[in-house]
N, C-alpha and C positions, 0 to 999 in steps of 0.2 A: 202679216206674222212672219217676221225674217228671224224669228228665234228658234224654227224648227229646221231639222237638216233631214234630208233623205241620206242614209247610209246604204249603196249598193256594192255588190260583190264581196259580200261576207263570206267567210269560210263557214262551212255547215256547222263546226264546233263552237263557233262565236255564240257567247250568252249575254244577256241583259248586262250580267255582272261585268263581263270582261270589255264590251262596249262601254260601260258606264266609266270602267278604269282607265282605258284609252282616251275618253274624251273629257273627264272630270278636270283635269288641268288646265284646261279653256277658260272653265268659269262654272256657276253653280247649275246643276242640273235639274230641270223639272221633272221629266220623265224620258226614259229609255224603254223601247221596244223593239225585240227581234220578232218579226214575222215568222210564224210556224205554220207548217202544214197540218190541216185539220187530220188528214189520213194517217200520216208517218210521224208526226210528232216531231219531224225535222225542220231545221230551220229553212226558210225559203228563200235565204240568201240576201234580204235586206231587211233593213230596218229603220228606225226614226230615233232621233235624239231631241229633246226639246230643251233648250237653255233658258234661263230667268232673265236673259238680255240677248239684244240682237247683235251687241258687240261680241260676245263672248260666241256666239254661232258664227260671225264672221270669221272670227279668228281662227276657230277649228276648221271651218271650210277651208280658209286659206292655207293653213299649215297641214293638215291631214289629207287631204285630197291627193289621192294616188300613194298614199303611205301604205305599210304593212301593219294588218292588225290580224292576229292569230294565223299568220301565215301567208295571206293575201292582201293584193293592193286592192284599196277599197275607193268607190267613186262616190264623193260626197257631192251633193247639190241642194237647193232649196226644193222642196216638194212641189209638183205642179197640181193643180185643182183636180180633184176625182171627176171625173166625167159622170154625166147622169146616165145609168144603165137602165135599160129597158125591165118591165117587170118579168118575172118569171121566163123559164124556157116553154116549154111547152111543145106538144109534139104534133102540132097541127090540129085537124078538126077530128071530132069525135065520130068513129065509124059505127059505133053501137057495140054490142056484144060480141066477142069472139066467139066462134064455133070451131072445136077441133076434131 
């Protein structure tokens, strides 16, 4: 899947709308997602743009990597596969009921 791009170094104020606007000149977009922090509701500074064609994604990567979007230079690359995460955290073994 070479039609999806990782967009790093986004400004806190970058929205999906402004990211879409910056990328749509390279070709038709399938999806635009700015990753938000659940607790603060603020952007985490990265997102993903999925084009309908590999060629449009390659053109966007070549021309936009290092360019300014919303006042910040962005880093554009193909996303890496997510590594398997272990199940849940946990705090070790259960010591039984606490006595205060």
